[in-house]
TORKOL-4160 file (C-alpha; in steps of 0.2 Angstrom, whole numbers, padded with zeros to 4 digits, m for minus):
362
<pt num="1" X="0135" Y="0094" Z="0029"/>
<pt num="2" X="0131" Y="0083" Z="0043"/>
<pt num="3" X="0114" Y="0076" Z="0044"/>
<pt num="4" X="0102" Y="0068" Z="0056"/>
<pt num="5" X="0113" Y="0068" Z="0072"/>
<pt num="6" X="0120" Y="0080" Z="0085"/>
<pt num="7" X="0138" Y="0085" Z="0083"/>
<pt num="8" X="0145" Y="0071" Z="0094"/>
<pt num="9" X="0137" Y="0058" Z="0082"/>
<pt num="10" X="0141" Y="0066" Z="0066"/>
<pt num="11" X="0139" Y="0056" Z="0050"/>
<pt num="12" X="0144" Y="0064" Z="0033"/>
<pt num="13" X="0131" Y="0062" Z="0019"/>
<pt num="14" X="0130" Y="0071" Z="0003"/>
<pt num="15" X="0124" Y="0089" Z="0006"/>
<pt num="16" X="0110" Y="0093" Z="m0007"/>
<pt num="17" X="0102" Y="0079" Z="m0017"/>
<pt num="18" X="0089" Y="0077" Z="m0030"/>
<pt num="19" X="0073" Y="0068" Z="m0024"/>
<pt num="20" X="0067" Y="0057" Z="m0038"/>
<pt num="21" X="0050" Y="0055" Z="m0030"/>
<pt num="22" X="0046" Y="0073" Z="m0029"/>
<pt num="23" X="0031" Y="0079" Z="m0039"/>
<pt num="24" X="0026" Y="0097" Z="m0043"/>
<pt num="25" X="0019" Y="0106" Z="m0028"/>
<pt num="26" X="0004" Y="0113" Z="m0037"/>
<pt num="27" X="m0001" Y="0094" Z="m0039"/>
<pt num="28" X="0004" Y="0089" Z="m0022"/>
<pt num="29" X="m0006" Y="0100" Z="m0011"/>
<pt num="30" X="m0022" Y="0097" Z="m0021"/>
<pt num="31" X="m0021" Y="0078" Z="m0020"/>
<pt num="32" X="m0035" Y="0070" Z="m0010"/>
<pt num="33" X="m0031" Y="0059" Z="0005"/>
<pt num="34" X="m0035" Y="0044" Z="m0005"/>
<pt num="35" X="m0022" Y="0049" Z="m0019"/>
<pt num="36" X="m0009" Y="0053" Z="m0006"/>
<pt num="37" X="m0011" Y="0035" Z="0001"/>
<pt num="38" X="m0007" Y="0028" Z="m0016"/>
<pt num="39" X="0010" Y="0036" Z="m0017"/>
<pt num="40" X="0024" Y="0024" Z="m0014"/>
<pt num="41" X="0034" Y="0037" Z="m0004"/>
<pt num="42" X="0031" Y="0047" Z="0012"/>
<pt num="43" X="0021" Y="0063" Z="0012"/>
<pt num="44" X="0019" Y="0074" Z="0027"/>
<pt num="45" X="0010" Y="0091" Z="0027"/>
<pt num="46" X="0016" Y="0103" Z="0041"/>
<pt num="47" X="0009" Y="0119" Z="0047"/>
<pt num="48" X="0022" Y="0133" Z="0047"/>
<pt num="49" X="0024" Y="0130" Z="0066"/>
<pt num="50" X="0028" Y="0111" Z="0062"/>
<pt num="51" X="0011" Y="0104" Z="0067"/>
<pt num="52" X="0006" Y="0088" Z="0057"/>
<pt num="53" X="m0009" Y="0091" Z="0046"/>
<pt num="54" X="m0008" Y="0077" Z="0033"/>
<pt num="55" X="0002" Y="0060" Z="0034"/>
<pt num="56" X="0000" Y="0047" Z="0020"/>
<pt num="57" X="m0001" Y="0028" Z="0021"/>
<pt num="58" X="0017" Y="0025" Z="0015"/>
<pt num="59" X="0024" Y="0036" Z="0029"/>
<pt num="60" X="0013" Y="0028" Z="0042"/>
<pt num="61" X="0019" Y="0011" Z="0037"/>
<pt num="62" X="0038" Y="0015" Z="0035"/>
<pt num="63" X="0037" Y="0025" Z="0052"/>
<pt num="64" X="0026" Y="0012" Z="0060"/>
<pt num="65" X="0015" Y="0025" Z="0067"/>
<pt num="66" X="m0004" Y="0027" Z="0066"/>
<pt num="67" X="m0008" Y="0043" Z="0057"/>
<pt num="68" X="m0023" Y="0046" Z="0068"/>
<pt num="69" X="m0011" Y="0047" Z="0083"/>
<pt num="70" X="0001" Y="0058" Z="0073"/>
<pt num="71" X="m0011" Y="0071" Z="0066"/>
<pt num="72" X="m0011" Y="0088" Z="0076"/>
<pt num="73" X="0005" Y="0084" Z="0085"/>
<pt num="74" X="0021" Y="0093" Z="0084"/>
<pt num="75" X="0032" Y="0085" Z="0071"/>
<pt num="76" X="0049" Y="0090" Z="0077"/>
<pt num="77" X="0045" Y="0089" Z="0096"/>
<pt num="78" X="0035" Y="0073" Z="0097"/>
<pt num="79" X="0033" Y="0063" Z="0081"/>
<pt num="80" X="0051" Y="0064" Z="0074"/>
<pt num="81" X="0063" Y="0071" Z="0087"/>
<pt num="82" X="0077" Y="0065" Z="0077"/>
<pt num="83" X="0073" Y="0079" Z="0064"/>
<pt num="84" X="0075" Y="0093" Z="0077"/>
<pt num="85" X="0092" Y="0098" Z="0071"/>
<pt num="86" X="0099" Y="0112" Z="0061"/>
<pt num="87" X="0100" Y="0101" Z="0046"/>
<pt num="88" X="0082" Y="0097" Z="0045"/>
<pt num="89" X="0072" Y="0109" Z="0057"/>
<pt num="90" X="0083" Y="0123" Z="0053"/>
<pt num="91" X="0080" Y="0121" Z="0034"/>
<pt num="92" X="0061" Y="0120" Z="0038"/>
<pt num="93" X="0061" Y="0136" Z="0048"/>
<pt num="94" X="0070" Y="0145" Z="0035"/>
<pt num="95" X="0058" Y="0140" Z="0021"/>
<pt num="96" X="0043" Y="0144" Z="0033"/>
<pt num="97" X="0050" Y="0162" Z="0036"/>
<pt num="98" X="0057" Y="0167" Z="0019"/>
<pt num="99" X="0052" Y="0154" Z="0006"/>
<pt num="100" X="0041" Y="0159" Z="m0008"/>
<pt num="101" X="0026" Y="0149" Z="m0013"/>
<pt num="102" X="0032" Y="0134" Z="m0023"/>
<pt num="103" X="0050" Y="0135" Z="m0016"/>
<pt num="104" X="0059" Y="0119" Z="m0011"/>
<pt num="105" X="0075" Y="0112" Z="m0004"/>
<pt num="106" X="0081" Y="0094" Z="m0005"/>
<pt num="107" X="0094" Y="0085" Z="0006"/>
<pt num="108" X="0100" Y="0069" Z="0012"/>
<pt num="109" X="0096" Y="0063" Z="0030"/>
<pt num="110" X="0094" Y="0049" Z="0042"/>
<pt num="111" X="0078" Y="0045" Z="0052"/>
<pt num="112" X="0082" Y="0036" Z="0068"/>
<pt num="113" X="0068" Y="0024" Z="0074"/>
<pt num="114" X="0069" Y="0012" Z="0089"/>
<pt num="115" X="0067" Y="m0003" Z="0076"/>
<pt num="116" X="0081" Y="0004" Z="0064"/>
<pt num="117" X="0088" Y="0018" Z="0055"/>
<pt num="118" X="0083" Y="0024" Z="0037"/>
<pt num="119" X="0094" Y="0034" Z="0025"/>
<pt num="120" X="0081" Y="0045" Z="0016"/>
<pt num="121" X="0080" Y="0059" Z="0003"/>
<pt num="122" X="0070" Y="0074" Z="0009"/>
<pt num="123" X="0062" Y="0087" Z="0000"/>
<pt num="124" X="0053" Y="0102" Z="0009"/>
<pt num="125" X="0041" Y="0110" Z="m0003"/>
<pt num="126" X="0032" Y="0127" Z="0002"/>
<pt num="127" X="0013" Y="0125" Z="m0003"/>
<pt num="128" X="0007" Y="0138" Z="m0016"/>
<pt num="129" X="m0010" Y="0141" Z="m0009"/>
<pt num="130" X="m0009" Y="0137" Z="0009"/>
<pt num="131" X="0002" Y="0140" Z="0024"/>
<pt num="132" X="0009" Y="0123" Z="0024"/>
<pt num="133" X="0026" Y="0114" Z="0020"/>
<pt num="134" X="0026" Y="0097" Z="0012"/>
<pt num="135" X="0039" Y="0085" Z="0018"/>
<pt num="136" X="0042" Y="0071" Z="0004"/>
<pt num="137" X="0052" Y="0056" Z="0010"/>
<pt num="138" X="0060" Y="0044" Z="m0001"/>
<pt num="139" X="0068" Y="0029" Z="0007"/>
<pt num="140" X="0085" Y="0024" Z="0001"/>
<pt num="141" X="0092" Y="0012" Z="0013"/>
<pt num="142" X="0087" Y="0002" Z="0029"/>
<pt num="143" X="0099" Y="0000" Z="0043"/>
<pt num="144" X="0100" Y="m0007" Z="0060"/>
<pt num="145" X="0096" Y="0004" Z="0075"/>
<pt num="146" X="0110" Y="0016" Z="0080"/>
<pt num="147" X="0113" Y="0013" Z="0098"/>
<pt num="148" X="0124" Y="0028" Z="0102"/>
<pt num="149" X="0110" Y="0040" Z="0101"/>
<pt num="150" X="0106" Y="0053" Z="0115"/>
<pt num="151" X="0091" Y="0050" Z="0126"/>
<pt num="152" X="0075" Y="0055" Z="0117"/>
<pt num="153" X="0083" Y="0057" Z="0100"/>
<pt num="154" X="0075" Y="0042" Z="0091"/>
<pt num="155" X="0057" Y="0043" Z="0086"/>
<pt num="156" X="0044" Y="0036" Z="0098"/>
<pt num="157" X="0036" Y="0019" Z="0095"/>
<pt num="158" X="0017" Y="0018" Z="0092"/>
<pt num="159" X="0015" Y="0011" Z="0110"/>
<pt num="160" X="0024" Y="0026" Z="0117"/>
<pt num="161" X="0014" Y="0038" Z="0106"/>
<pt num="162" X="m0003" Y="0031" Z="0111"/>
<pt num="163" X="m0001" Y="0021" Z="0127"/>
<pt num="164" X="m0015" Y="0009" Z="0133"/>
<pt num="165" X="m0022" Y="0005" Z="0116"/>
<pt num="166" X="m0024" Y="m0014" Z="0120"/>
<pt num="167" X="m0036" Y="m0009" Z="0134"/>
<pt num="168" X="m0046" Y="0002" Z="0121"/>
<pt num="169" X="m0049" Y="m0013" Z="0110"/>
<pt num="170" X="m0035" Y="m0009" Z="0098"/>
<pt num="171" X="m0025" Y="m0024" Z="0090"/>
<pt num="172" X="m0009" Y="m0021" Z="0080"/>
<pt num="173" X="0001" Y="m0031" Z="0069"/>
<pt num="174" X="0020" Y="m0034" Z="0068"/>
<pt num="175" X="0023" Y="m0017" Z="0059"/>
<pt num="176" X="0010" Y="m0008" Z="0071"/>
<pt num="177" X="m0003" Y="m0008" Z="0057"/>
<pt num="178" X="m0021" Y="m0009" Z="0065"/>
<pt num="179" X="m0029" Y="m0026" Z="0063"/>
<pt num="180" X="m0047" Y="m0031" Z="0065"/>
<pt num="181" X="m0053" Y="m0049" Z="0069"/>
<pt num="182" X="m0070" Y="m0052" Z="0060"/>
<pt num="183" X="m0080" Y="m0068" Z="0059"/>
<pt num="184" X="m0083" Y="m0075" Z="0041"/>
<pt num="185" X="m0101" Y="m0071" Z="0044"/>
<pt num="186" X="m0098" Y="m0053" Z="0040"/>
<pt num="187" X="m0096" Y="m0058" Z="0022"/>
<pt num="188" X="m0112" Y="m0067" Z="0023"/>
<pt num="189" X="m0121" Y="m0052" Z="0030"/>
<pt num="190" X="m0113" Y="m0041" Z="0016"/>
<pt num="191" X="m0120" Y="m0053" Z="0003"/>
<pt num="192" X="m0137" Y="m0053" Z="0010"/>
<pt num="193" X="m0137" Y="m0034" Z="0011"/>
<pt num="194" X="m0131" Y="m0032" Z="m0006"/>
<pt num="195" X="m0143" Y="m0045" Z="m0014"/>
<pt num="196" X="m0158" Y="m0036" Z="m0005"/>
<pt num="197" X="m0153" Y="m0018" Z="m0009"/>
<pt num="198" X="m0146" Y="m0020" Z="m0027"/>
<pt num="199" X="m0142" Y="m0038" Z="m0033"/>
<pt num="200" X="m0137" Y="m0032" Z="m0050"/>
<pt num="201" X="m0124" Y="m0019" Z="m0043"/>
<pt num="202" X="m0118" Y="m0030" Z="m0029"/>
<pt num="203" X="m0103" Y="m0037" Z="m0039"/>
<pt num="204" X="m0098" Y="m0020" Z="m0046"/>
<pt num="205" X="m0098" Y="m0012" Z="m0028"/>
<pt num="206" X="m0088" Y="m0026" Z="m0020"/>
<pt num="207" X="m0076" Y="m0027" Z="m0035"/>
<pt num="208" X="m0073" Y="m0009" Z="m0033"/>
<pt num="209" X="m0071" Y="m0010" Z="m0014"/>
<pt num="210" X="m0058" Y="m0024" Z="m0017"/>
<pt num="211" X="m0049" Y="m0014" Z="m0030"/>
<pt num="212" X="m0047" Y="0001" Z="m0018"/>
<pt num="213" X="m0042" Y="m0011" Z="m0004"/>
<pt num="214" X="m0029" Y="m0019" Z="m0016"/>
<pt num="215" X="m0021" Y="m0002" Z="m0020"/>
<pt num="216" X="m0019" Y="0001" Z="m0002"/>
<pt num="217" X="m0012" Y="m0016" Z="0001"/>
<pt num="218" X="0001" Y="m0013" Z="m0012"/>
<pt num="219" X="0009" Y="0000" Z="m0001"/>
<pt num="220" X="0010" Y="m0013" Z="0013"/>
<pt num="221" X="0018" Y="m0026" Z="0001"/>
<pt num="222" X="0030" Y="m0013" Z="m0006"/>
<pt num="223" X="0035" Y="m0007" Z="0011"/>
<pt num="224" X="0039" Y="m0025" Z="0017"/>
<pt num="225" X="0049" Y="m0028" Z="0002"/>
<pt num="226" X="0059" Y="m0012" Z="0004"/>
<pt num="227" X="0063" Y="m0015" Z="0022"/>
<pt num="228" X="0067" Y="m0034" Z="0021"/>
<pt num="229" X="0075" Y="m0035" Z="0004"/>
<pt num="230" X="0079" Y="m0017" Z="m0001"/>
<pt num="231" X="0070" Y="m0020" Z="m0018"/>
<pt num="232" X="0053" Y="m0015" Z="m0025"/>
<pt num="233" X="0041" Y="m0029" Z="m0029"/>
<pt num="234" X="0044" Y="m0027" Z="m0048"/>
<pt num="235" X="0062" Y="m0031" Z="m0045"/>
<pt num="236" X="0058" Y="m0048" Z="m0038"/>
<pt num="237" X="0056" Y="m0064" Z="m0047"/>
<pt num="238" X="0037" Y="m0068" Z="m0049"/>
<pt num="239" X="0039" Y="m0083" Z="m0038"/>
<pt num="240" X="0044" Y="m0073" Z="m0024"/>
<pt num="241" X="0031" Y="m0060" Z="m0027"/>
<pt num="242" X="0018" Y="m0074" Z="m0027"/>
<pt num="243" X="0025" Y="m0081" Z="m0011"/>
<pt num="244" X="0023" Y="m0064" Z="m0003"/>
<pt num="245" X="0005" Y="m0061" Z="m0010"/>
<pt num="246" X="0000" Y="m0079" Z="m0004"/>
<pt num="247" X="0007" Y="m0075" Z="0014"/>
<pt num="248" X="m0002" Y="m0059" Z="0014"/>
<pt num="249" X="m0019" Y="m0067" Z="0010"/>
<pt num="250" X="m0016" Y="m0082" Z="0022"/>
<pt num="251" X="m0011" Y="m0071" Z="0036"/>
<pt num="252" X="m0029" Y="m0063" Z="0035"/>
<pt num="253" X="m0037" Y="m0080" Z="0034"/>
<pt num="254" X="m0043" Y="m0078" Z="0016"/>
<pt num="255" X="m0037" Y="m0094" Z="0009"/>
<pt num="256" X="m0022" Y="m0102" Z="0000"/>
<pt num="257" X="m0017" Y="m0094" Z="m0016"/>
<pt num="258" X="m0007" Y="m0101" Z="m0030"/>
<pt num="259" X="m0004" Y="m0096" Z="m0048"/>
<pt num="260" X="m0003" Y="m0105" Z="m0065"/>
<pt num="261" X="0007" Y="m0094" Z="m0077"/>
<pt num="262" X="0007" Y="m0108" Z="m0091"/>
<pt num="263" X="m0005" Y="m0099" Z="m0102"/>
<pt num="264" X="0004" Y="m0082" Z="m0100"/>
<pt num="265" X="0012" Y="m0084" Z="m0118"/>
<pt num="266" X="m0006" Y="m0081" Z="m0124"/>
<pt num="267" X="m0008" Y="m0065" Z="m0113"/>
<pt num="268" X="m0018" Y="m0074" Z="m0099"/>
<pt num="269" X="m0014" Y="m0082" Z="m0082"/>
<pt num="270" X="m0024" Y="m0090" Z="m0068"/>
<pt num="271" X="m0025" Y="m0088" Z="m0050"/>
<pt num="272" X="m0032" Y="m0102" Z="m0039"/>
<pt num="273" X="m0038" Y="m0100" Z="m0021"/>
<pt num="274" X="m0042" Y="m0114" Z="m0010"/>
<pt num="275" X="m0053" Y="m0112" Z="0005"/>
<pt num="276" X="m0059" Y="m0095" Z="0000"/>
<pt num="277" X="m0066" Y="m0087" Z="0016"/>
<pt num="278" X="m0078" Y="m0077" Z="0005"/>
<pt num="279" X="m0085" Y="m0092" Z="m0004"/>
<pt num="280" X="m0087" Y="m0102" Z="0011"/>
<pt num="281" X="m0096" Y="m0088" Z="0020"/>
<pt num="282" X="m0109" Y="m0085" Z="0007"/>
<pt num="283" X="m0115" Y="m0103" Z="0005"/>
<pt num="284" X="m0121" Y="m0110" Z="m0011"/>
<pt num="285" X="m0124" Y="m0099" Z="m0026"/>
<pt num="286" X="m0127" Y="m0100" Z="m0044"/>
<pt num="287" X="m0114" Y="m0087" Z="m0048"/>
<pt num="288" X="m0096" Y="m0083" Z="m0043"/>
<pt num="289" X="m0096" Y="m0073" Z="m0026"/>
<pt num="290" X="m0077" Y="m0068" Z="m0024"/>
<pt num="291" X="m0079" Y="m0051" Z="m0032"/>
<pt num="292" X="m0070" Y="m0043" Z="m0018"/>
<pt num="293" X="m0055" Y="m0053" Z="m0021"/>
<pt num="294" X="m0056" Y="m0051" Z="m0039"/>
<pt num="295" X="m0055" Y="m0032" Z="m0037"/>
<pt num="296" X="m0040" Y="m0035" Z="m0024"/>
<pt num="297" X="m0030" Y="m0045" Z="m0037"/>
<pt num="298" X="m0034" Y="m0033" Z="m0051"/>
<pt num="299" X="m0026" Y="m0019" Z="m0041"/>
<pt num="300" X="m0011" Y="m0029" Z="m0036"/>
<pt num="301" X="m0007" Y="m0036" Z="m0053"/>
<pt num="302" X="m0010" Y="m0020" Z="m0062"/>
<pt num="303" X="0003" Y="m0012" Z="m0050"/>
<pt num="304" X="0015" Y="m0026" Z="m0054"/>
<pt num="305" X="0012" Y="m0026" Z="m0073"/>
<pt num="306" X="0012" Y="m0007" Z="m0074"/>
<pt num="307" X="m0003" Y="m0008" Z="m0086"/>
<pt num="308" X="m0021" Y="m0010" Z="m0084"/>
<pt num="309" X="m0027" Y="m0028" Z="m0081"/>
<pt num="310" X="m0044" Y="m0036" Z="m0079"/>
<pt num="311" X="m0048" Y="m0051" Z="m0067"/>
<pt num="312" X="m0063" Y="m0062" Z="m0069"/>
<pt num="313" X="m0068" Y="m0076" Z="m0058"/>
<pt num="314" X="m0069" Y="m0092" Z="m0069"/>
<pt num="315" X="m0077" Y="m0103" Z="m0055"/>
<pt num="316" X="m0081" Y="m0101" Z="m0037"/>
<pt num="317" X="m0082" Y="m0113" Z="m0022"/>
<pt num="318" X="m0099" Y="m0105" Z="m0018"/>
<pt num="319" X="m0105" Y="m0114" Z="m0034"/>
<pt num="320" X="m0099" Y="m0131" Z="m0028"/>
<pt num="321" X="m0082" Y="m0131" Z="m0036"/>
<pt num="322" X="m0067" Y="m0137" Z="m0026"/>
<pt num="323" X="m0058" Y="m0120" Z="m0027"/>
<pt num="324" X="m0060" Y="m0103" Z="m0034"/>
<pt num="325" X="m0051" Y="m0099" Z="m0050"/>
<pt num="326" X="m0048" Y="m0081" Z="m0057"/>
<pt num="327" X="m0042" Y="m0077" Z="m0074"/>
<pt num="328" X="m0030" Y="m0062" Z="m0077"/>
<pt num="329" X="m0028" Y="m0053" Z="m0094"/>
<pt num="330" X="m0024" Y="m0036" Z="m0101"/>
<pt num="331" X="m0038" Y="m0023" Z="m0101"/>
<pt num="332" X="m0038" Y="m0023" Z="m0120"/>
<pt num="333" X="m0042" Y="m0042" Z="m0120"/>
<pt num="334" X="m0057" Y="m0040" Z="m0110"/>
<pt num="335" X="m0070" Y="m0044" Z="m0124"/>
<pt num="336" X="m0060" Y="m0059" Z="m0129"/>
<pt num="337" X="m0059" Y="m0065" Z="m0110"/>
<pt num="338" X="m0078" Y="m0063" Z="m0107"/>
<pt num="339" X="m0082" Y="m0072" Z="m0123"/>
<pt num="340" X="m0070" Y="m0086" Z="m0119"/>
<pt num="341" X="m0077" Y="m0087" Z="m0101"/>
<pt num="342" X="m0095" Y="m0089" Z="m0108"/>
<pt num="343" X="m0089" Y="m0103" Z="m0119"/>
<pt num="344" X="m0080" Y="m0114" Z="m0106"/>
<pt num="345" X="m0094" Y="m0112" Z="m0093"/>
<pt num="346" X="m0083" Y="m0113" Z="m0077"/>
<pt num="347" X="m0070" Y="m0125" Z="m0084"/>
<pt num="348" X="m0053" Y="m0117" Z="m0080"/>
<pt num="349" X="m0044" Y="m0131" Z="m0090"/>
<pt num="350" X="m0053" Y="m0126" Z="m0106"/>
<pt num="351" X="m0051" Y="m0107" Z="m0104"/>
<pt num="352" X="m0033" Y="m0104" Z="m0111"/>
<pt num="353" X="m0037" Y="m0112" Z="m0128"/>
<pt num="354" X="m0054" Y="m0103" Z="m0129"/>
<pt num="355" X="m0046" Y="m0087" Z="m0125"/>
<pt num="356" X="m0032" Y="m0089" Z="m0137"/>
<pt num="357" X="m0045" Y="m0093" Z="m0151"/>
<pt num="358" X="m0055" Y="m0077" Z="m0147"/>
<pt num="359" X="m0040" Y="m0066" Z="m0145"/>
<pt num="360" X="m0034" Y="m0072" Z="m0163"/>
<pt num="361" X="m0051" Y="m0067" Z="m0170"/>
<pt num="362" X="m0049" Y="m0050" Z="m0162"/>
């Protein structure tokens, strides 16, 4: 079976393949947009005529297209003309015409973009309760752009899909993700509003906000690692993971991140952030103020560890310390961590011993 090219550009790939990333369709179609965005592989929902109805974050990042510009457009004719072939669109039409609810077909394919080609595993899944077909996309290999393609065969770039964005106040990063440039005073305004409306709940709200932000950031970090190294983050040495995470924060102007894994033998490690934008924005405070970043770190390291972790800010530059320090531990050690933090009163150097003592008591 030839896949992803016209006959003159035939490339032989395995015919029907098993897609490891597939999930049961009765779960897939009922997932919220937020849940779809946390999946590490692409998910696209198409009407039976091929119109895009849902487009998750992973697919947006891998295709470098803004989903708001993709929704409502013809998938085969506009968004991904490289799929308008018998091997892809032909299977789609057959499933739309004759497929029973829950029916699916899996096959290998090549997506052609103007920034490169991608070998993918595709599964088309007929929804059980709606007239939609879900397209699950699992990236297997990233390659250079194939230059012998016919005119109009490769997928359009974001600038081609939505021209004139710069004049509309839209800024995009190197992978076409939308960026915002905000002054640090935004965080000061957030603190003032939180303290005025609900001072006791402010840390909980911003911590949860940071956690959800971190879960989405993981998709970006995993996408970059896949594209650049052909590896998942968990497959990289921790030093390389930290370099990528530090670069991720620095690129957003949030500060310089380093890690101390020395106490990890006791189930604890420390993150140090110099020049925290959050801490500097809020001014002096009696309590730590980087709850947003604590939640962000919790999501990222929970993903890396594949287990629930907790993050607590030991001391904050807003309290007058020279840097912000965060402690990371397993969720089951939360009580030991909080008790140890109360004992050391903002002294990161004393925390490992106190934590080890409290954990041994538990």
